[in-house]
N, CA, C and O atoms as a Tripos MOL2 file, in Angstrom:
@<TRIPOS>MOLECULE
protein
  296   295    74     0     0
PROTEIN
NO_CHARGES

@<TRIPOS>ATOM
      1 N          -6.3680   -7.6600   23.1260 N.3       1 UNK1
      2 CA         -6.3510   -6.6370   22.1670 C.3       1 UNK1
      3 C          -5.2750   -6.3290   22.1300 C.2       1 UNK1
      4 O          -4.8070   -6.3370   23.2690 O.2       1 UNK1
      5 N          -4.3320   -5.9410   21.1430 N.am      2 UNK2
      6 CA         -2.9700   -5.1150   21.0200 C.3       2 UNK2
      7 C          -2.9770   -3.7840   20.5010 C.2       2 UNK2
      8 O          -3.4910   -3.3620   19.4650 O.2       2 UNK2
      9 N          -2.3000   -3.1660   21.4200 N.am      3 UNK3
     10 CA         -2.2470   -1.4440   20.9890 C.3       3 UNK3
     11 C          -1.3100   -0.8660   19.9030 C.2       3 UNK3
     12 O          -0.1630   -1.2860   19.7520 O.2       3 UNK3
     13 N          -1.6940   -0.1730   19.3760 N.am      4 UNK4
     14 CA         -0.1480    0.4160   18.0490 C.3       4 UNK4
     15 C          -0.1360    1.6990   18.8730 C.2       4 UNK4
     16 O          -0.8710    2.4290   19.5390 O.2       4 UNK4
     17 N           1.3460    1.5310   18.3700 N.am      5 UNK5
     18 CA          2.2110    2.8120   19.0190 C.3       5 UNK5
     19 C           2.2550    4.2060   17.9210 C.2       5 UNK5
     20 O           3.2100    4.7630   17.3800 O.2       5 UNK5
     21 N           1.1670    4.4040   17.8850 N.am      6 UNK6
     22 CA          1.5140    6.0920   16.6740 C.3       6 UNK6
     23 C           2.0820    7.0970   17.0790 C.2       6 UNK6
     24 O           1.7500    8.2300   16.7290 O.2       6 UNK6
     25 N           3.4780    6.7140   18.2610 N.am      7 UNK7
     26 CA          4.5510    7.3870   18.6740 C.3       7 UNK7
     27 C           5.8640    7.4940   17.1790 C.2       7 UNK7
     28 O           6.5560    8.3850   16.6860 O.2       7 UNK7
     29 N           5.6490    6.1440   16.9540 N.am      8 UNK8
     30 CA          6.3460    5.9090   15.8260 C.3       8 UNK8
     31 C           6.6850    6.2430   14.4730 C.2       8 UNK8
     32 O           7.6800    6.0710   13.7690 O.2       8 UNK8
     33 N           5.2330    6.9280   14.2770 N.am      9 UNK9
     34 CA          5.2420    7.7150   12.7200 C.3       9 UNK9
     35 C           4.8500    9.2030   12.9600 C.2       9 UNK9
     36 O           3.7360    9.7200   13.0520 O.2       9 UNK9
     37 N           6.0130    9.6970   13.0280 N.am     10 UNK10
     38 CA          6.1490   11.3550   12.6080 C.3      10 UNK10
     39 C           4.8010   12.2490   12.2360 C.2      10 UNK10
     40 O           4.3590   11.6930   11.2310 O.2      10 UNK10
     41 N           4.1130   13.1370   12.4950 N.am     11 UNK11
     42 CA          3.4110   13.9340   11.7920 C.3      11 UNK11
     43 C           4.4050   14.9480   10.4180 C.2      11 UNK11
     44 O           5.2210   15.8630   10.5270 O.2      11 UNK11
     45 N           4.0100   14.4510    9.5900 N.am     12 UNK12
     46 CA          4.2720   15.0540    8.1940 C.3      12 UNK12
     47 C           3.6050   16.3700    7.8110 C.2      12 UNK12
     48 O           2.4600   16.2150    7.3870 O.2      12 UNK12
     49 N           3.9820   17.4560    7.8500 N.am     13 UNK13
     50 CA          3.2910   18.8580    7.6900 C.3      13 UNK13
     51 C           2.9700   18.4480    6.7460 C.2      13 UNK13
     52 O           3.4760   17.5160    6.1220 O.2      13 UNK13
     53 N           1.5440   19.4510    6.3320 N.am     14 UNK14
     54 CA          1.3150   19.5150    4.6570 C.3      14 UNK14
     55 C           0.4360   18.2890    4.5640 C.2      14 UNK14
     56 O          -0.4230   18.2770    3.6830 O.2      14 UNK14
     57 N           0.5570   17.2770    5.3640 N.am     15 UNK15
     58 CA         -0.1470   15.7150    4.1550 C.3      15 UNK15
     59 C          -1.2760   16.0940    4.6870 C.2      15 UNK15
     60 O          -1.1480   16.7580    5.7160 O.2      15 UNK15
     61 N          -2.6870   15.8260    4.2090 N.am     16 UNK16
     62 CA         -3.9010   15.8110    4.8100 C.3      16 UNK16
     63 C          -4.6320   14.5240    4.5150 C.2      16 UNK16
     64 O          -5.2600   14.4610    3.4580 O.2      16 UNK16
     65 N          -4.6210   13.6670    5.1950 N.am     17 UNK17
     66 CA         -5.0160   12.1590    5.1890 C.3      17 UNK17
     67 C          -6.4450   11.8970    4.6850 C.2      17 UNK17
     68 O          -6.7460   11.0680    3.8260 O.2      17 UNK17
     69 N          -7.0200   12.4620    5.1340 N.am     18 UNK18
     70 CA         -8.4440   13.0250    4.2140 C.3      18 UNK18
     71 C          -8.8580   13.3430    2.9010 C.2      18 UNK18
     72 O          -9.7710   12.9220    2.1900 O.2      18 UNK18
     73 N          -7.5850   14.5520    2.6810 N.am     19 UNK19
     74 CA         -8.0110   14.5520    1.1270 C.3      19 UNK19
     75 C          -7.1750   13.4610    0.3740 C.2      19 UNK19
     76 O          -7.4870   13.0940   -0.7590 O.2      19 UNK19
     77 N          -6.0260   12.9260    1.1020 N.am     20 UNK20
     78 CA         -6.0140   12.1220   -0.2780 C.3      20 UNK20
     79 C          -7.1620   10.0490   -0.0340 C.2      20 UNK20
     80 O          -6.7880    8.9830   -0.5240 O.2      20 UNK20
     81 N          -7.6320   10.1320    0.2850 N.am     21 UNK21
     82 CA         -8.9640    9.1550    1.2120 C.3      21 UNK21
     83 C          -9.6390    9.8010   -0.5130 C.2      21 UNK21
     84 O          -9.4430    9.0330   -1.4550 O.2      21 UNK21
     85 N         -10.3090   11.0180   -0.7940 N.am     22 UNK22
     86 CA        -11.1560   11.7780   -0.4430 C.3      22 UNK22
     87 C         -10.7880   11.4160   -2.5680 C.2      22 UNK22
     88 O         -11.5590   10.9530   -3.4090 O.2      22 UNK22
     89 N          -9.5100   11.8330   -2.6970 N.am     23 UNK23
     90 CA         -8.8180   11.6030   -3.9780 C.3      23 UNK23
     91 C          -8.6460   10.2300   -4.6400 C.2      23 UNK23
     92 O          -9.1070   10.0770   -5.7720 O.2      23 UNK23
     93 N          -7.7930    8.8570   -3.7990 N.am     24 UNK24
     94 CA         -8.2460    7.7990   -4.3000 C.3      24 UNK24
     95 C          -9.8950    7.3780   -4.1560 C.2      24 UNK24
     96 O         -10.1480    6.6770   -5.1360 O.2      24 UNK24
     97 N         -10.8550    7.5040   -3.4850 N.am     25 UNK25
     98 CA        -12.0240    6.8680   -3.5570 C.3      25 UNK25
     99 C         -12.7550    7.5830   -5.3580 C.2      25 UNK25
    100 O         -13.2890    7.0640   -6.3380 O.2      25 UNK25
    101 N         -12.4280    8.7280   -5.0270 N.am     26 UNK26
    102 CA        -12.6710    9.5720   -7.0560 C.3      26 UNK26
    103 C         -11.9700    8.9940   -7.4820 C.2      26 UNK26
    104 O         -12.7080    8.7090   -8.4250 O.2      26 UNK26
    105 N         -11.0120    8.4240   -7.7240 N.am     27 UNK27
    106 CA         -9.4400    8.3750   -8.3820 C.3      27 UNK27
    107 C         -10.4240    6.0810   -9.1850 C.2      27 UNK27
    108 O         -10.4420    5.4860  -10.2630 O.2      27 UNK27
    109 N         -10.9250    5.8200   -7.8540 N.am     28 UNK28
    110 CA        -11.3060    4.4120   -8.1740 C.3      28 UNK28
    111 C         -13.1870    5.0260   -8.3830 C.2      28 UNK28
    112 O         -13.9520    4.1400   -8.7660 O.2      28 UNK28
    113 N         -13.5590    5.8580   -8.2380 N.am     29 UNK29
    114 CA        -15.4270    5.7220   -9.2100 C.3      29 UNK29
    115 C         -14.7030    6.1770  -10.5530 C.2      29 UNK29
    116 O         -14.9660    5.3950  -11.4660 O.2      29 UNK29
    117 N         -13.8420    7.2500  -10.9410 N.am     30 UNK30
    118 CA        -13.9010    7.3360  -11.7930 C.3      30 UNK30
    119 C         -13.5620    5.5290  -13.2640 C.2      30 UNK30
    120 O         -14.1110    5.1170  -14.2860 O.2      30 UNK30
    121 N         -12.5380    5.1680  -12.5080 N.am     31 UNK31
    122 CA        -11.9410    4.0200  -13.1060 C.3      31 UNK31
    123 C         -13.6190    3.1580  -13.4630 C.2      31 UNK31
    124 O         -14.1990    2.9280  -14.5240 O.2      31 UNK31
    125 N         -13.9190    2.9090  -12.2270 N.am     32 UNK32
    126 CA        -15.3510    2.0310  -12.2260 C.3      32 UNK32
    127 C         -16.3050    1.8250  -12.8190 C.2      32 UNK32
    128 O         -16.9500    0.8070  -13.0730 O.2      32 UNK32
    129 N         -16.4340    3.2800  -13.1460 N.am     33 UNK33
    130 CA        -17.6780    4.0970  -13.9410 C.3      33 UNK33
    131 C         -17.9530    3.3070  -15.0510 C.2      33 UNK33
    132 O         -17.2090    3.0730  -16.0030 O.2      33 UNK33
    133 N         -19.7560    2.6870  -14.7290 N.am     34 UNK34
    134 CA        -19.9200    1.9940  -15.8730 C.3      34 UNK34
    135 C         -19.6730    0.4740  -15.8950 C.2      34 UNK34
    136 O         -19.8110   -0.2210  -16.9010 O.2      34 UNK34
    137 N         -19.2900    0.0270  -14.6740 N.am     35 UNK35
    138 CA        -18.7740   -1.5020  -14.6780 C.3      35 UNK35
    139 C         -19.7840   -2.4610  -14.2510 C.2      35 UNK35
    140 O         -20.3160   -2.1690  -13.1790 O.2      35 UNK35
    141 N         -20.2150   -3.6100  -14.8550 N.am     36 UNK36
    142 CA        -20.8140   -4.5000  -14.1760 C.3      36 UNK36
    143 C         -20.2760   -4.8940  -12.8340 C.2      36 UNK36
    144 O         -19.1540   -5.3290  -12.5740 O.2      36 UNK36
    145 N         -21.5400   -4.6010  -11.8240 N.am     37 UNK37
    146 CA        -21.5290   -5.5180  -10.4070 C.3      37 UNK37
    147 C         -20.3810   -6.7060   -9.9700 C.2      37 UNK37
    148 O         -19.8740   -6.9820   -8.8820 O.2      37 UNK37
    149 N         -20.1070   -7.6430  -12.2200 N.am     38 UNK38
    150 CA        -19.2170   -8.5670  -11.4740 C.3      38 UNK38
    151 C         -17.7360   -7.8480  -12.0400 C.2      38 UNK38
    152 O         -16.6970   -8.3780  -11.6470 O.2      38 UNK38
    153 N         -17.6520   -6.8260  -12.8220 N.am     39 UNK39
    154 CA        -16.2940   -6.1280  -13.2070 C.3      39 UNK39
    155 C         -15.6710   -5.2880  -11.8700 C.2      39 UNK39
    156 O         -14.5220   -4.9590  -11.5770 O.2      39 UNK39
    157 N         -17.2440   -5.0640  -11.0700 N.am     40 UNK40
    158 CA        -16.1190   -4.0990  -10.5530 C.3      40 UNK40
    159 C         -15.7670   -4.7040   -8.9860 C.2      40 UNK40
    160 O         -15.6510   -4.0220   -7.9680 O.2      40 UNK40
    161 N         -15.6100   -6.4380   -9.1220 N.am     41 UNK41
    162 CA        -15.5010   -7.3970   -8.0660 C.3      41 UNK41
    163 C         -14.5150   -7.6510   -8.4380 C.2      41 UNK41
    164 O         -13.6000   -7.7310   -7.6180 O.2      41 UNK41
    165 N         -14.2810   -7.8710   -9.7130 N.am     42 UNK42
    166 CA        -13.0740   -8.0800  -10.8460 C.3      42 UNK42
    167 C         -11.9140   -7.2970  -10.1460 C.2      42 UNK42
    168 O         -11.2120   -7.6790   -9.2090 O.2      42 UNK42
    169 N         -11.8750   -5.9190  -10.9340 N.am     43 UNK43
    170 CA        -11.7170   -4.8830  -10.0180 C.3      43 UNK43
    171 C         -10.4360   -4.9130   -8.9910 C.2      43 UNK43
    172 O          -9.2140   -5.0130   -9.1100 O.2      43 UNK43
    173 N         -11.4320   -4.7620   -7.8550 N.am     44 UNK44
    174 CA        -10.9460   -5.0630   -6.5070 C.3      44 UNK44
    175 C         -10.5170   -6.4390   -6.2000 C.2      44 UNK44
    176 O         -10.2250   -6.7900   -5.0570 O.2      44 UNK44
    177 N         -10.4850   -7.1140   -7.0940 N.am     45 UNK45
    178 CA         -9.5850   -8.4110   -6.4220 C.3      45 UNK45
    179 C          -8.4070   -8.4250   -7.6040 C.2      45 UNK45
    180 O          -7.3240   -8.5060   -7.0240 O.2      45 UNK45
    181 N          -8.2540   -8.3850   -8.8020 N.am     46 UNK46
    182 CA         -7.0780   -7.9000   -9.1900 C.3      46 UNK46
    183 C          -6.1680   -6.9590   -8.3000 C.2      46 UNK46
    184 O          -5.0350   -7.3780   -8.0660 O.2      46 UNK46
    185 N          -6.5070   -5.8420   -7.8260 N.am     47 UNK47
    186 CA         -5.7920   -4.5090   -6.8840 C.3      47 UNK47
    187 C          -5.1150   -5.7790   -5.6650 C.2      47 UNK47
    188 O          -3.9410   -5.8700   -5.3050 O.2      47 UNK47
    189 N          -5.7770   -6.2700   -5.4180 N.am     48 UNK48
    190 CA         -5.7080   -7.2790   -3.8560 C.3      48 UNK48
    191 C          -5.1360   -8.3780   -3.9750 C.2      48 UNK48
    192 O          -4.9070   -8.9980   -2.9360 O.2      48 UNK48
    193 N          -4.7030   -8.9990   -5.3600 N.am     49 UNK49
    194 CA         -3.8020   -9.7820   -6.0240 C.3      49 UNK49
    195 C          -2.7010   -8.7260   -6.1080 C.2      49 UNK49
    196 O          -1.8870   -8.6850   -5.1860 O.2      49 UNK49
    197 N          -2.6100   -7.9510   -7.0300 N.am     50 UNK50
    198 CA         -1.3560   -7.3270   -6.6120 C.3      50 UNK50
    199 C          -0.7490   -5.8770   -5.6320 C.2      50 UNK50
    200 O           0.2170   -5.1140   -5.6660 O.2      50 UNK50
    201 N          -1.5580   -6.0120   -5.0830 N.am     51 UNK51
    202 CA         -1.2860   -5.4840   -3.6780 C.3      51 UNK51
    203 C          -0.4400   -6.7070   -2.9270 C.2      51 UNK51
    204 O           0.7470   -6.6010   -2.6190 O.2      51 UNK51
    205 N          -1.2890   -7.9320   -2.6770 N.am     52 UNK52
    206 CA         -0.0690   -9.5030   -2.2770 C.3      52 UNK52
    207 C           0.7120   -9.7460   -3.1290 C.2      52 UNK52
    208 O           0.4960  -10.9440   -3.3110 O.2      52 UNK52
    209 N           1.5830   -9.4300   -3.8870 N.am     53 UNK53
    210 CA          2.1750   -9.7670   -4.9720 C.3      53 UNK53
    211 C           3.4490   -8.4770   -4.2190 C.2      53 UNK53
    212 O           4.4770   -8.7010   -3.5810 O.2      53 UNK53
    213 N           2.9710   -7.4720   -4.5390 N.am     54 UNK54
    214 CA          4.3990   -6.0360   -3.7490 C.3      54 UNK54
    215 C           4.6130   -6.1170   -2.7530 C.2      54 UNK54
    216 O           5.6420   -5.5750   -2.3470 O.2      54 UNK54
    217 N           3.6920   -6.8920   -1.7580 N.am     55 UNK55
    218 CA          4.0230   -7.0150   -0.1960 C.3      55 UNK55
    219 C           4.5690   -8.4420   -0.3140 C.2      55 UNK55
    220 O           4.8950   -8.7900    0.8210 O.2      55 UNK55
    221 N           4.8250   -9.4880   -1.2640 N.am     56 UNK56
    222 CA          5.9770  -10.7970   -1.0390 C.3      56 UNK56
    223 C           7.2320  -10.5810   -1.5890 C.2      56 UNK56
    224 O           8.1920  -11.3350   -1.4330 O.2      56 UNK56
    225 N           7.2230   -8.9670   -2.6010 N.am     57 UNK57
    226 CA          8.2510   -9.1030   -3.3090 C.3      57 UNK57
    227 C           8.9120   -8.4350   -1.9510 C.2      57 UNK57
    228 O           9.9380   -8.8580   -1.4180 O.2      57 UNK57
    229 N           8.2330   -7.4560   -1.5510 N.am     58 UNK58
    230 CA          9.0200   -6.4330   -0.4260 C.3      58 UNK58
    231 C           9.7370   -7.5510    0.7960 C.2      58 UNK58
    232 O          10.9440   -7.3510    0.9270 O.2      58 UNK58
    233 N           9.3960   -8.2270    1.3340 N.am     59 UNK59
    234 CA          9.6190   -9.3020    2.5330 C.3      59 UNK59
    235 C          10.9080  -10.1290    1.5040 C.2      59 UNK59
    236 O          12.1030  -10.0000    1.7680 O.2      59 UNK59
    237 N          10.6170  -10.6030    0.8380 N.am     60 UNK60
    238 CA         11.5150  -11.6700   -0.5790 C.3      60 UNK60
    239 C          13.1230  -10.8130   -0.5390 C.2      60 UNK60
    240 O          14.2340  -11.3410   -0.4950 O.2      60 UNK60
    241 N          12.7900   -9.3750   -0.5700 N.am     61 UNK61
    242 CA         13.9080   -8.5380   -1.0560 C.3      61 UNK61
    243 C          14.5870   -8.2410    0.3980 C.2      61 UNK61
    244 O          15.7740   -8.3080    0.7180 O.2      61 UNK61
    245 N          13.6980   -7.9680    0.9990 N.am     62 UNK62
    246 CA         14.3790   -7.6660    2.2490 C.3      62 UNK62
    247 C          14.7890   -9.2510    3.3200 C.2      62 UNK62
    248 O          15.7040   -9.1840    4.1410 O.2      62 UNK62
    249 N          14.4330   -9.8250    3.2390 N.am     63 UNK63
    250 CA         15.2210  -11.3800    3.6230 C.3      63 UNK63
    251 C          16.4960  -10.6120    2.9290 C.2      63 UNK63
    252 O          17.3310   -9.8760    3.4560 O.2      63 UNK63
    253 N          16.3500  -11.0670    1.4680 N.am     64 UNK64
    254 CA         17.5870  -10.9460    0.6610 C.3      64 UNK64
    255 C          18.7790  -10.2160    1.1290 C.2      64 UNK64
    256 O          19.9730  -10.4930    1.2470 O.2      64 UNK64
    257 N          18.0670   -9.2230    1.3470 N.am     65 UNK65
    258 CA         19.1460   -8.4530    2.0440 C.3      65 UNK65
    259 C          19.9670   -8.3930    3.3160 C.2      65 UNK65
    260 O          21.1570   -8.1220    3.4790 O.2      65 UNK65
    261 N          18.7040   -8.8270    4.4490 N.am     66 UNK66
    262 CA         18.9470   -8.8190    6.0880 C.3      66 UNK66
    263 C          20.2060  -10.2860    5.6890 C.2      66 UNK66
    264 O          21.0210  -10.4920    6.5890 O.2      66 UNK66
    265 N          20.2940  -11.0470    4.6380 N.am     67 UNK67
    266 CA         21.4180  -12.0700    4.6850 C.3      67 UNK67
    267 C          22.8200  -11.6160    4.3260 C.2      67 UNK67
    268 O          23.7130  -12.4320    4.5550 O.2      67 UNK67
    269 N          23.2080  -10.2730    3.7230 N.am     68 UNK68
    270 CA         24.2630  -10.3900    3.1430 C.3      68 UNK68
    271 C          24.3890   -9.3740    4.3020 C.2      68 UNK68
    272 O          23.6500   -8.5600    4.8560 O.2      68 UNK68
    273 N          26.1940   -9.9700    4.4570 N.am     69 UNK69
    274 CA         26.4760   -8.9330    5.3730 C.3      69 UNK69
    275 C          26.8660   -7.3560    4.8840 C.2      69 UNK69
    276 O          27.0210   -6.9330    3.7380 O.2      69 UNK69
    277 N          26.9530   -6.7380    6.0130 N.am     70 UNK70
    278 CA         26.6170   -5.1620    6.4110 C.3      70 UNK70
    279 C          28.4120   -4.6510    5.9570 C.2      70 UNK70
    280 O          29.3760   -4.7200    6.7190 O.2      70 UNK70
    281 N          28.4200   -4.2330    4.7390 N.am     71 UNK71
    282 CA         29.7230   -3.6220    4.4210 C.3      71 UNK71
    283 C          30.0110   -1.9280    4.8940 C.2      71 UNK71
    284 O          28.8620   -1.6330    5.2230 O.2      71 UNK71
    285 N          30.4140   -1.3070    5.0070 N.am     72 UNK72
    286 CA         30.4370    0.1160    5.3380 C.3      72 UNK72
    287 C          31.8420    0.6650    4.4260 C.2      72 UNK72
    288 O          32.8290    0.0530    4.8330 O.2      72 UNK72
    289 N          32.2270    1.7490    3.1970 N.am     73 UNK73
    290 CA         32.9650    2.4670    2.2170 C.3      73 UNK73
    291 C          32.8770    3.8130    2.8190 C.2      73 UNK73
    292 O          32.0030    4.4550    3.4010 O.2      73 UNK73
    293 N          34.0840    4.0010    2.4710 N.am     74 UNK74
    294 CA         34.3820    5.4560    2.9440 C.3      74 UNK74
    295 C          35.2160    5.7290    3.9930 C.2      74 UNK74
    296 O          35.4210    6.8950    4.3320 O.2      74 UNK74
@<TRIPOS>BOND
     1     1     2 1
     2     2     3 1
     3     3     4 2
     4     3     5 am
     5     5     6 1
     6     6     7 1
     7     7     8 2
     8     7     9 am
     9     9    10 1
    10    10    11 1
    11    11    12 2
    12    11    13 am
    13    13    14 1
    14    14    15 1
    15    15    16 2
    16    15    17 am
    17    17    18 1
    18    18    19 1
    19    19    20 2
    20    19    21 am
    21    21    22 1
    22    22    23 1
    23    23    24 2
    24    23    25 am
    25    25    26 1
    26    26    27 1
    27    27    28 2
    28    27    29 am
    29    29    30 1
    30    30    31 1
    31    31    32 2
    32    31    33 am
    33    33    34 1
    34    34    35 1
    35    35    36 2
    36    35    37 am
    37    37    38 1
    38    38    39 1
    39    39    40 2
    40    39    41 am
    41    41    42 1
    42    42    43 1
    43    43    44 2
    44    43    45 am
    45    45    46 1
    46    46    47 1
    47    47    48 2
    48    47    49 am
    49    49    50 1
    50    50    51 1
    51    51    52 2
    52    51    53 am
    53    53    54 1
    54    54    55 1
    55    55    56 2
    56    55    57 am
    57    57    58 1
    58    58    59 1
    59    59    60 2
    60    59    61 am
    61    61    62 1
    62    62    63 1
    63    63    64 2
    64    63    65 am
    65    65    66 1
    66    66    67 1
    67    67    68 2
    68    67    69 am
    69    69    70 1
    70    70    71 1
    71    71    72 2
    72    71    73 am
    73    73    74 1
    74    74    75 1
    75    75    76 2
    76    75    77 am
    77    77    78 1
    78    78    79 1
    79    79    80 2
    80    79    81 am
    81    81    82 1
    82    82    83 1
    83    83    84 2
    84    83    85 am
    85    85    86 1
    86    86    87 1
    87    87    88 2
    88    87    89 am
    89    89    90 1
    90    90    91 1
    91    91    92 2
    92    91    93 am
    93    93    94 1
    94    94    95 1
    95    95    96 2
    96    95    97 am
    97    97    98 1
    98    98    99 1
    99    99   100 2
   100    99   101 am
   101   101   102 1
   102   102   103 1
   103   103   104 2
   104   103   105 am
   105   105   106 1
   106   106   107 1
   107   107   108 2
   108   107   109 am
   109   109   110 1
   110   110   111 1
   111   111   112 2
   112   111   113 am
   113   113   114 1
   114   114   115 1
   115   115   116 2
   116   115   117 am
   117   117   118 1
   118   118   119 1
   119   119   120 2
   120   119   121 am
   121   121   122 1
   122   122   123 1
   123   123   124 2
   124   123   125 am
   125   125   126 1
   126   126   127 1
   127   127   128 2
   128   127   129 am
   129   129   130 1
   130   130   131 1
   131   131   132 2
   132   131   133 am
   133   133   134 1
   134   134   135 1
   135   135   136 2
   136   135   137 am
   137   137   138 1
   138   138   139 1
   139   139   140 2
   140   139   141 am
   141   141   142 1
   142   142   143 1
   143   143   144 2
   144   143   145 am
   145   145   146 1
   146   146   147 1
   147   147   148 2
   148   147   149 am
   149   149   150 1
   150   150   151 1
   151   151   152 2
   152   151   153 am
   153   153   154 1
   154   154   155 1
   155   155   156 2
   156   155   157 am
   157   157   158 1
   158   158   159 1
   159   159   160 2
   160   159   161 am
   161   161   162 1
   162   162   163 1
   163   163   164 2
   164   163   165 am
   165   165   166 1
   166   166   167 1
   167   167   168 2
   168   167   169 am
   169   169   170 1
   170   170   171 1
   171   171   172 2
   172   171   173 am
   173   173   174 1
   174   174   175 1
   175   175   176 2
   176   175   177 am
   177   177   178 1
   178   178   179 1
   179   179   180 2
   180   179   181 am
   181   181   182 1
   182   182   183 1
   183   183   184 2
   184   183   185 am
   185   185   186 1
   186   186   187 1
   187   187   188 2
   188   187   189 am
   189   189   190 1
   190   190   191 1
   191   191   192 2
   192   191   193 am
   193   193   194 1
   194   194   195 1
   195   195   196 2
   196   195   197 am
   197   197   198 1
   198   198   199 1
   199   199   200 2
   200   199   201 am
   201   201   202 1
   202   202   203 1
   203   203   204 2
   204   203   205 am
   205   205   206 1
   206   206   207 1
   207   207   208 2
   208   207   209 am
   209   209   210 1
   210   210   211 1
   211   211   212 2
   212   211   213 am
   213   213   214 1
   214   214   215 1
   215   215   216 2
   216   215   217 am
   217   217   218 1
   218   218   219 1
   219   219   220 2
   220   219   221 am
   221   221   222 1
   222   222   223 1
   223   223   224 2
   224   223   225 am
   225   225   226 1
   226   226   227 1
   227   227   228 2
   228   227   229 am
   229   229   230 1
   230   230   231 1
   231   231   232 2
   232   231   233 am
   233   233   234 1
   234   234   235 1
   235   235   236 2
   236   235   237 am
   237   237   238 1
   238   238   239 1
   239   239   240 2
   240   239   241 am
   241   241   242 1
   242   242   243 1
   243   243   244 2
   244   243   245 am
   245   245   246 1
   246   246   247 1
   247   247   248 2
   248   247   249 am
   249   249   250 1
   250   250   251 1
   251   251   252 2
   252   251   253 am
   253   253   254 1
   254   254   255 1
   255   255   256 2
   256   255   257 am
   257   257   258 1
   258   258   259 1
   259   259   260 2
   260   259   261 am
   261   261   262 1
   262   262   263 1
   263   263   264 2
   264   263   265 am
   265   265   266 1
   266   266   267 1
   267   267   268 2
   268   267   269 am
   269   269   270 1
   270   270   271 1
   271   271   272 2
   272   271   273 am
   273   273   274 1
   274   274   275 1
   275   275   276 2
   276   275   277 am
   277   277   278 1
   278   278   279 1
   279   279   280 2
   280   279   281 am
   281   281   282 1
   282   282   283 1
   283   283   284 2
   284   283   285 am
   285   285   286 1
   286   286   287 1
   287   287   288 2
   288   287   289 am
   289   289   290 1
   290   290   291 1
   291   291   292 2
   292   291   293 am
   293   293   294 1
   294   294   295 1
   295   295   296 2
@<TRIPOS>SUBSTRUCTURE
     1 UNK1         2 RESIDUE 1 A UNK
     2 UNK2         6 RESIDUE 1 A UNK
     3 UNK3        10 RESIDUE 1 A UNK
     4 UNK4        14 RESIDUE 1 A UNK
     5 UNK5        18 RESIDUE 1 A UNK
     6 UNK6        22 RESIDUE 1 A UNK
     7 UNK7        26 RESIDUE 1 A UNK
     8 UNK8        30 RESIDUE 1 A UNK
     9 UNK9        34 RESIDUE 1 A UNK
    10 UNK10       38 RESIDUE 1 A UNK
    11 UNK11       42 RESIDUE 1 A UNK
    12 UNK12       46 RESIDUE 1 A UNK
    13 UNK13       50 RESIDUE 1 A UNK
    14 UNK14       54 RESIDUE 1 A UNK
    15 UNK15       58 RESIDUE 1 A UNK
    16 UNK16       62 RESIDUE 1 A UNK
    17 UNK17       66 RESIDUE 1 A UNK
    18 UNK18       70 RESIDUE 1 A UNK
    19 UNK19       74 RESIDUE 1 A UNK
    20 UNK20       78 RESIDUE 1 A UNK
    21 UNK21       82 RESIDUE 1 A UNK
    22 UNK22       86 RESIDUE 1 A UNK
    23 UNK23       90 RESIDUE 1 A UNK
    24 UNK24       94 RESIDUE 1 A UNK
    25 UNK25       98 RESIDUE 1 A UNK
    26 UNK26      102 RESIDUE 1 A UNK
    27 UNK27      106 RESIDUE 1 A UNK
    28 UNK28      110 RESIDUE 1 A UNK
    29 UNK29      114 RESIDUE 1 A UNK
    30 UNK30      118 RESIDUE 1 A UNK
    31 UNK31      122 RESIDUE 1 A UNK
    32 UNK32      126 RESIDUE 1 A UNK
    33 UNK33      130 RESIDUE 1 A UNK
    34 UNK34      134 RESIDUE 1 A UNK
    35 UNK35      138 RESIDUE 1 A UNK
    36 UNK36      142 RESIDUE 1 A UNK
    37 UNK37      146 RESIDUE 1 A UNK
    38 UNK38      150 RESIDUE 1 A UNK
    39 UNK39      154 RESIDUE 1 A UNK
    40 UNK40      158 RESIDUE 1 A UNK
    41 UNK41      162 RESIDUE 1 A UNK
    42 UNK42      166 RESIDUE 1 A UNK
    43 UNK43      170 RESIDUE 1 A UNK
    44 UNK44      174 RESIDUE 1 A UNK
    45 UNK45      178 RESIDUE 1 A UNK
    46 UNK46      182 RESIDUE 1 A UNK
    47 UNK47      186 RESIDUE 1 A UNK
    48 UNK48      190 RESIDUE 1 A UNK
    49 UNK49      194 RESIDUE 1 A UNK
    50 UNK50      198 RESIDUE 1 A UNK
    51 UNK51      202 RESIDUE 1 A UNK
    52 UNK52      206 RESIDUE 1 A UNK
    53 UNK53      210 RESIDUE 1 A UNK
    54 UNK54      214 RESIDUE 1 A UNK
    55 UNK55      218 RESIDUE 1 A UNK
    56 UNK56      222 RESIDUE 1 A UNK
    57 UNK57      226 RESIDUE 1 A UNK
    58 UNK58      230 RESIDUE 1 A UNK
    59 UNK59      234 RESIDUE 1 A UNK
    60 UNK60      238 RESIDUE 1 A UNK
    61 UNK61      242 RESIDUE 1 A UNK
    62 UNK62      246 RESIDUE 1 A UNK
    63 UNK63      250 RESIDUE 1 A UNK
    64 UNK64      254 RESIDUE 1 A UNK
    65 UNK65      258 RESIDUE 1 A UNK
    66 UNK66      262 RESIDUE 1 A UNK
    67 UNK67      266 RESIDUE 1 A UNK
    68 UNK68      270 RESIDUE 1 A UNK
    69 UNK69      274 RESIDUE 1 A UNK
    70 UNK70      278 RESIDUE 1 A UNK
    71 UNK71      282 RESIDUE 1 A UNK
    72 UNK72      286 RESIDUE 1 A UNK
    73 UNK73      290 RESIDUE 1 A UNK
    74 UNK74      294 RESIDUE 1 A UNK
């Protein structure tokens, strides 16, 4: 099992992860209110697909930047 080193992530003063979680969950509840089970599954499938696409775009852009030579100005 791999352990994760949280010391690389500094504490952000004033950030309340549980509050953010509750706000996100409330938003999802509002957006899916009145949907059928099938519509809710599609809602999450579409969201998952969008997240995967964003990750792929990030990796592609990062690879492009890494392949360019670093130039310093100033």
